[in-house]
N, C-alpha and C positions, 0 to 999 in steps of 0.2 A: 538726473539720473535717467538713463535711457529706459524705455518701456520694453520689458521682455515680450516676445512673441512665441506662442506655443501652437504647434499642430497636432492633430489627432492621429496622423499617419505620415508615412513618407510620401504617399501619393498627393495628400493635401499640400505638403511642403514643396513638392515639385509641380503644383498647380494641375494635377491630374485628376483631382476629385470633382465630380459633378455636383453642383449645389442646386437642389430642387428649387430653392427660393430665388436663385437667379435664373433658372430655366423652368418656368412653369410647365412647359409642355412635357417635361420629364416628371409628370406626376406619377403616384403609385399605381393609379389605375392603367396609364399608358404604359408603365414599366411591366406590369403583368401581361397586358395585352400584346406587348412586343414579343412575348415568347411565341406567339403565334405566327410570326411573320415568316415569310418564304425562306429567309436566309437561315433563321434558327431551325425551321423544320427540317431542313436538308441536312442538318449537322447532328451529331450526338449530343443529347442533353446531359448536362451535369446532374448530379444528384440534387443539388440546391434548386436548379431550374425545374426539375420534375416535381419536387415537394411544392414549389411556388404554383406550378400549373395545376397540380392535383388538388391543392388547397382552394385555389380560386375556382376550379371547375365545381368542386363539392359545394361551395358556398353558393355559386350561381344556380346549381341544380336545385338547392334547398330553397332559395328565394323564388325561383320560377314555379316550383311545385306548390308553394303556398298551402301545404296541407297541415292539419292539425296533428300534433304528436298523439299516438294512441294513448289511451288512459291505461295506466299500470296500477292495479290495486294491490295494496300491501295487507297481509293477514296479521292483525294484531295478535299479541300475546293472549292465550286463552287464561293462562295463570302467570301474570308478570312477576319475574323475580324480584325480590324485595330491593336488591341493590341497583337495579336497572331502572333508570328514568330516561324515557325516550327523549332524544335530542340534547341530553346534558352529557358533557365529556367526563371521562374518568381517566385517572392516570395510574399506571402501574410501573413500578421500578423493574429494570431488566439490565441486560449486558449485550454489548454487541462486540463480537470479536470474529474477524474473518480470515484469521491465520497470520495477519500482518498488523492490523490496526484494532486498538481496544478503545471502548468508550463505555462508561457507566451512564445509561440513559433512563429517561422517563418516557413511557409510550402512552401517547394520547389516544384513546379509544372513545368512540361515539357509536351507540347502539351495537356494541360488541365487535366493532370493526376498528383496527389500529389505523390512524389517520395522519399522526405527526409524532416526530421524536424531538426530545428536548434533552439537554444535559441534566444530570442528577446533581443537585445542589448539595446532597448529602455526602457526595464523593469528594475526596481531596485530590482526585486524579483527573485534572483538566476539567474541573466542574464549570467553568465558565463558558464552554462551547463545544461544539461537534464540528467534524468535518463534512465535506460535501459527500463524501463516500458513505459516511454514517447516515446522514440525512436521506440519501437516495436508496439505501438499502430496504427502507419499507416498501418500495415499489416493487422489489422482487418478490415479495409476498404475494402479490396479485398478478405476477407474470404468467401468462398462460402457456408459455413455452416450458414451463417446469416439468420435469418428469412427474407423471400422474400415477404411476404403478411400476413395480419391479419388471424387468425385462431380461430375457435370455437370448442372446444373439439377435437383439432389437425386436424380439416377439414378446408379447405380453404374457406373463405368467402370474400365478398367485403367490403371495408372500409364503404360504405354506410349502409350495413346491420349490420356490427358490431356497428357502432355508433347508429343506430336505436334501436337495442336490448339492448345495454348497457344503454343508456339514459332512455329507458322505465323502465329497472330494477332500475336504481337509483331514478327515479321519484317515483316508488312504494315504495322503502325504505323511501324516504323523506315523503311520505304521511302517513306512519304507524309510524314515528318517529323512524326509526332505525338508527343505527350508521354506518357511512362510514369512513374508515381509509385509509389515504395516507401513505403507508409506504415506505420511501425513505432512501438513503443514505444522508450524510450531504450535504445540498444545500448551495453553497456560491454565487449563482447567484441572484442578487436583484430582476430582473425581473421574474425569475421562482418563488421566493417567492411570488411576487405580483400575478402571475398566479394562484398559489394554494390558495391564499386569495380570488381570483375572484371565484374560484371553490366553496370555502366555503360560498360565498354570496348566491349562488343558493342552495347549500345543507348545511345549517347551522349546522346540526349535523355531520360535517366532523372533524376528529381528525388527525392531522399531527404528525407522529412519525418518528423521525430520528434514524437510526440504523447503526452503523460502525462495521464491522467485526473486524477491528483492533481498538479497543476502547481505548479512552483516559478519559474515564468516571471517573477514579479515580482522575485525575488531575483537571478535571472540579468541581468535589465535594469538593476537597481540597481547590481549589481557592474560591469556594462559601463559604465555612467555615471560610477561612482565610480573605478574602477580600470582601465577599458579592457579588462576581461576578463570575458566572460559565463560565470562559473564559480560553483560552490558552494564556498566555502572549507572547510578542515578545521577542526573545532572540538575543543577540549580542555576538556571539563567537569572533568577531574580536576586541572586547574591553576587553577581559579576558586575563590576565596574567596567571592564573591557571584555568584549566578546570577539573572539576570532574564529570564523567558520570558513573552512576550505571545502567548498562544494557540498556542504551540508545545508539542504533546504528545510531548516528545523521549524520554520513558520508554516510549512505546507505538507511536507511529506516524510521528513526524516524522523524515524522512531517513534515519537509520541508528539505529533505537531500541536494538538489542541492544548496538551499540557504546557509545552514550551512556549506556545504564543501566550498564553495567560501569564506565565512568569515573565516573558519578555515585555509584555505591555505593561507590567506593573512597575517597570523601571524606565518607561519611555513617556510618561505623562507630564508634560510641562506645566499642567494646570495646578499641580500640587503646590503647597506652600514651600516644600523642600523636595523638589523633583528628583535630585541626585540621579540625573539621567545617565544610563550606561552609554558607553561609546562601542559602536558596532563596526568591525572590519569584515569585509566578505570578499574572498578570493574565489573566483568561479569562472567557468567557461561560458555557459549561456545564461541569459537573464533569468532570474527566478524571483519568486515572491520574497524570499528572505533577502536576496541582493538588492531588490528594489527598495527595501526599507533600511538598508545599511547606510551609516554615516559616511563610510569610505568603502567604495567598491572597486576592486582591482581585478581587471581581466587577466587571466592565465590560461594557458593550454594545459590539458590534463597531465602532459608529461612534465610540466614545470613544477607541479605541486611539491613533489618530494624534494626537488632542489631547493625551493623556496623555504621549506620547513627545515632542511638540513642547515641552511645558511642562517636562519633565524635562531636555531639551537646554538650555533657557535657563538653568535653575537651574545646570546644571553649567558652562556657559559663563561666567556671571557670576562663579563662584568660581574659574574657571581663566583669567581675563582673555583670553576668546575672544569673537568677536562673537555677540551675541544679537539676537532679532528679535521682531517683534510676533506674538504668538500667544495664544489663548485661555488661560485658567486651566484646570488640570487638574481633570477632573470627580471625582477621587479624590485622597486625601492621598498625596504623594510625598516629603515632606520627609525622613522617616526614611530612605527608599530612597536619596535623593540623597546624604545624609550617609554611608551605608555605601559607596557607590560611590566618593565622594571619599576615603574612608579606605582604599580598596583599589584604587588606580589601578595598572593593569597586571596586576591579579589578579581581575578581574571579566569577566563575559560576559553580553551582552545579545543574545537571539535573538527572532525573531518568526516565527510560522507563517503570517502573512497573505500572500496572493498579491497584494500591492500594491507596485509599485515605489517610490512616494513613501514609504511607511512602511519599506520595506526601506533606502532612502536615509538616513532618519533614524536608523535602527539603526546603519548604517555610520558616520555622524557622531558618534553617542554613543560608540561602540566606539573611534574614533579620538581622541576627546577624552580618554578614560579610559587610553589607551596599551595597549589590548588586542591590537592587531595585533602578531604576532610573540611574543605570550606565550599567550593562550588562543585565538587565532584565527590561522591560518596562510593567508594569501591566496596565498602562492607555491606552494601544493599545492592540489589540488581533489578533491572528491568527485564522481564522474562519473554518479551516478545522477540521475534526473529533469532531463534535460537539454534537453527540448523548449521551445520558445517558443511561446506561444500564438498570436501573429500569423501564424506559419507555417502552422498549422492552419486558422485563419481564412481566409488567402489560398487554401489548398487548397480549402476548402468553396466559396469563391466561385468559383474556377476550375472546379470540378466543375458548379456550377449554371449557369455560362455555356458549358459544353460544350467547355472547353479541355483537358480530360484525357481521353485516349483509352484508357488502361489504369491500373487500380488494383490493386496487389498489397498486401494487408493482412497484416502480420506481428506478432502479439502485441498487437493492439489491438482494441477493440469500441466504436468511435465511435457506432454506431447506438443504443448503450445509454447510455454515460457521457459523451458529448460534451454540453457545456451546451445547445447548439442542435442537438439530435439530428435534429429534423425537418428542418433544412436540409441536414445531411449525407445523410439518406435521399433527399430530393429530388434532390441532386446525384448521388447513386450511379445513379440511373436514367438519367442522361445519359452515363454512362461506358460505352464500347464493350466493354471486356474487364474483368471483376472477378473477382479471385481471392483466397481467404482460405487462409491456412496454420494456421487454428485447429485445435487438437487436440480441443476440446470444443465442443459446439453453443453458440452465442451469437447475439445479435440481427443482427450484421453478417454472420457467416457464412451465416444463413438467407437473406440477400438477394442474395448474389453468385452468379456463374454456375458457377464452379469452385471446390471446396474440395479442397485437396491437403494433407491433414492432416500436422501436424508430430508428430514422436515426443514422448513425454514426456522430461523432462530427465534421468530416470534411465535412459532408453534411449539417450542421445545423448552425443556429444563436445562439448566446449565449453571455452572459456576466458573470462577476465574480468580487467578491470583496474578495480576498484570506486574505488580511490583512487590517487593518484599514487604509483607505486612498489609497489603491492600487486597482484601477479598471482596468479591461482588457476586450476587446471584442473578440468573436469568430465569424468567417464568414465561410460560405460554400465556399469551393474551388473546388467542382465538384458537378454536379447534382446527385441527389439520384440514386444509381445504381439499387436499387430494389423498390418494391412497399411498401416502408416504409414511415412513417410520424413522425415528431419530436413530442415528448411526450408533450411539452408545447402546441403545436397546437392542439393536441388532447384534452387536458384538457380544452383549451379555446373554443373548439367547444362544448364539453359537458357542458359548462358553459353558453352556449347560447350567447357568446360574438361575437361582430361584428368585432373584430380586430383579426390579426393573431399575432404571436409571435414577428416579426421583428418590427411591428407597436408599440406593447406594449412596447418593449425595447426601441425605439426612444422616446416614451412617457416619459418612466421612466428617461432616461438620461436627457431629456430636463427639467422636472420637478425637479430633485433631484441633478443633476451634473452640468448642464450648468451655473447656477448662482454661483457656486463655483470657477469659474476661470475668469479672465479678459483679457485673451489673445485674444479671438475671439468675435467679435460683433454679429454674426449671429449664431443660432443654426446649420444650415446646414455646416458652416464652421467648427465649434467646433466638429461636428459628423464625417465629413469626415477626418478631421486630426486625430481624435481619432482612427477611423477605420484603417486609414493608419499606424499609429504608433502601434495600437493594445493595447495601454495602455493609461490611464489617472490617474495619481498619484497626490495626494495632499500632499505637505510637511506637515510633522506633527512632533512637538516637542514632547519630553518626558513631559508627563503631571505630575500631582500631584500623588505621590505614597502613597496609603493609608498604615497605619500601620496595620499588621495583627492581627487578633483576637486570643489571646493567650490561650483562656479558655480551649480548648481541649488538650493542650500540655501536662499537667500533667497526663491526662488519657492515652494519647498515650504512653508516656514514661514508665509509670508503667505498662502497659499492655504488653510491649515489653518483651518478654522472649524466653529462649531456649527450643524448643520442638523437641521431637523425638531423634533418636540416631544418632551419627555421621556416622554410618554405613548404615543409610537408603539412599536408592536411589531416588533422586528427579528428576522430569521431568521439562524441560524448553521447552516451545513452543515459537518459535521466527518467525519473519517475514523474509522471504528470499528475497535476493536482486532482483531476477528476477521475481518470480511468486507472492510476496507479499501475499495477502490473497485469491488469486486464480481467481480473476476476468478475467484475460487474460491467464487462465491455458490451453486454446487450441490454444495458439499463439506459433507456432513452433519456432519463434526466441527466446522467452523466454525459452521454454523447451530445447532448445539446447544450451542455454547460459551457459557456465561453471560458477559455483558459485566462486566468487572471492577468498573465503578461501579454500573450499574443492576441487574445480575444478570438481565437479560432475556435470552431466547433466540428464535430464529426470526424474529420480526417486527420491524419498524421501529416507532419511536414519536416522538411530538412531545413533547420534555421541556420543561416549564414549571415556573416557581416555585410553591411553594404559594400565595404571595401573588397571583400573577396568576390561579392557579386559583380562588381565593376571589373575586377581582374579577369574573372572568367566569362564576362559577358552574360551574366545571369540576371534575370528579374524575377520578382515574385510571380509564381504560377509556372515558371519553367520546370520541366521534369528531369531529375538527375538520377543516375544509377549509382549506388554506393556499394563498393566492394563487389561489384558485379552480381549483387544478391537481391537488392530491393529497390524499387523505383519510387521515388517520392517527390511531390512539388516542392519547389524552393520557396521560403520565406526570408525575405530581407529583414532581419532583426537588429535594430540599434541596440548596442550594448553586448552583442555576440563577439567573442574574441576572434581576431583575425585568424585565417587559416584553420578553422574549426568548423565542424558540422554537429548540431545537436538535434538529436532524434529522441522522441518520447517512446518508452517502452509500453507494452500493454494495449496499444491501439491495433485493431485489425484494420488497416486502412483501405482494404478492398472487399470488405464484407458487411453484410447487413446482419448476419447472424453468425454465431461461432462455428456452426457445422454446416453452413450452406456454401455452395460454390462461390468462388470469387466473382464479383462484378467488375469489369474493367472501369478504370477511372479515366475519363477522357481529358486530354489536356488541350487547353485552348491556345497556348502560346508556346513556341520554342520546341526545341528537340531534346531528346534524351542525351545527357552528357555523362561521361564517366568520371567519377571521382575516386 
């Protein structure tokens, strides 16, 4: 049997990699000192070269100075709190949610400072792990670039002055019948929704708009058309014998990756006595974490997904005596897949990460044909993340441009950066009379509004959440506020003239709506204290009645499916990266320096293309290309990338050190810009 040989990179495979063991003169010391040669000094330094030189210079200065570190004296407790033991860690249950991703967590604190996050074992919602973004969120607490006080037109003001001026403006808008809009990311906190409704009681002409930068609007609209409910269903990857994913990176970024990864892993362990391992098919354009774990990975262009699903539906329908329709032939072989699915009816799961309602309806029909509803999919329960509908945001932008919005309050959103038509939003923002942002960190939207009323970090705040039907959790402050910030919910309650703070409102909500749904504790105080200690309160829920989908639109979807364009057309895929996601934590150095699990890249964004396309266009890794005459990116030759496609990560500010600083040009060491 021939011995297989593996390479760590394409450069190594092509014998372009320099091995220090074979070239001792290329030591790390010499590599750093080479930065100072005349050839390098005469050229623009890359960001990585600058960091190498800066780090080396700092180390050399420290060694040459050979000075002792100044003695810093700590003042001990005069009266030590009974529960605090210096140097001994304590854990507090809390909740992370950034508008897109949820996690029930334990916060490790030492001497009153949060230092580490762990998954909450009491939670049934992905209790076995957390994602990189959850772990890195703790660093945001100590970020010195956070807003430290409220501002008006970038000038510091007091909270009292900000409250007075904003409330007077809101009252004036109410008096003339103007419209107020609260633009937020998806809100999964029942109490926060109650606070917003309290705000609407004082200002009845208030509209709530949910906007998600990484939208699942296509799935919501598809489920509304199929089942009459605009919801994201609950998926059970641990119950599936056959998993088919079309562009859904469910192990890394899609919907609830920590939960799905735990479910997926439970069916992929060959060490078990009866492993019953699932079989996983992945159809995708760019190489993903999920695709790299699949049993069978099939490369497709984005435009081929709908055609492939339509052909798969027809094959299944003909074998199950259901109606089939005229549709193009699949661009890839799916006969083996169809056989696997037919052999595992009721034990399979098909998902798609595409934000296209027609594709999502096709997925619904295939899952229904295979009897997956009530088995691996539960439409009677729902996942509450990413609940925004794209058309609501589009309508808001249009209303802003037409001058129909008098006040805009932005909570946990940054559409000036991540909205697809950011220019239209920015133009509309100038027509709004009162603009307020609750941002805790500088971002593009906050930089353009009149008032910034900074929200506290989630580890400084109270909160609650219902991420999935029946799965409630609590968040509590584990450290006093480090700056002069105030929780956004408390700010809205104050503007609503409410006599309660957010903690009191949350206790009232839990006593009214949740205390009666359990019989373990007789008093509310006991129930509250135990829920706060555990961090979660979960109500067991059985799979409910699964409605039959409405099939009226299926014929039109199938017949409208067709082949468009030429096979030589180059298609663009925009995906959500594992580290930065949509860019909400783009100034977090832990995430910026986190190597991508697939490409191993850090800091900058790239345009990933296949080696075949690179050869065809005469491109190599490091060449800079221009995409759609809008953005310049360096090329990365990525094995596994579909031919004639380009994959670009969303959320990365490729030429910025900070979200609101001026761009720094990225020098290109090789090649010229090319137009794609």
